[in-house]
C-alpha positions as CSV (number, residue, x, y, z in Angstrom):
1,V,13.0,5.2,-16.2
2,E,10.5,7.4,-18.0
3,E,7.6,5.0,-17.9
4,S,8.4,4.3,-14.1
5,A,8.5,7.8,-13.1
6,K,5.2,8.9,-15.1
7,E,3.4,5.7,-13.4
8,S,4.8,6.6,-9.6
9,G,3.6,10.4,-10.3
10,K,0.2,9.0,-11.0
11,Y,-0.3,7.8,-7.5
12,G,1.6,10.3,-6.1
13,S,-0.8,12.8,-7.3
14,D,-4.0,11.2,-6.7
15,R,-3.6,9.8,-3.3
16,L,-7.1,8.0,-3.2
17,L,-6.3,6.0,-6.2
18,T,-3.1,5.0,-4.2
19,R,-5.2,4.5,-1.3
20,K,-7.9,2.1,-3.1
21,R,-4.7,0.0,-4.6
22,I,-2.7,-0.6,-1.2
23,M,-6.1,-1.6,0.5
24,A,-7.0,-3.7,-2.5
25,A,-3.4,-5.6,-2.2
26,F,-4.0,-5.5,1.7
27,N,-7.4,-7.6,1.4
28,F,-6.0,-9.7,-1.0
29,A,-2.8,-10.4,0.7
30,S,-4.8,-11.0,4.3
31,R,-7.2,-13.3,2.9
32,Q,-4.3,-16.0,1.9
33,A,-4.0,-19.4,3.7
34,T,-0.3,-18.8,4.7
35,V,-0.7,-15.3,6.3
36,D,-1.9,-14.4,9.5
37,P,-4.3,-11.4,9.2
38,K,-3.4,-10.1,12.9
39,R,0.2,-9.9,12.2
40,I,0.5,-8.2,9.0
41,A,3.0,-5.3,9.0
42,A,4.0,-3.0,6.1
43,I,7.7,-1.3,5.1
44,G,8.8,1.2,2.3
45,Y,11.2,3.3,1.1
46,C,10.6,6.2,-1.0
47,F,7.7,5.3,-2.9
48,G,6.6,2.2,-1.0
49,G,6.8,4.7,1.8
50,M,4.3,6.8,0.5
51,V,2.4,3.7,0.1
52,V,2.6,2.5,3.4
53,L,1.7,5.9,4.5
54,E,-1.6,5.8,2.9
55,L,-2.3,2.4,4.0
56,A,-2.0,3.7,7.6
57,R,-4.4,6.5,6.5
58,A,-6.8,4.3,5.2
59,A,-6.9,2.7,8.8
60,A,-5.5,-0.6,7.4
61,P,-5.3,-3.0,10.5
62,I,-1.3,-3.4,10.5
63,K,0.6,-4.0,13.6
64,A,3.8,-2.0,12.0
């Protein structure tokens, strides 16, 4: 729990780092053969919700 809190705190206090990481994940996912890049959505709760907000703030072309 302590290690997880430290890691999530790192992203919570550095939103630019969070945006860079989530955009890298988004770009990787959108290039997969089984993914339609025009139909990507994002969902998150708690830490994931913060990450999804940063994905939206980064102007990622998500649909929902």
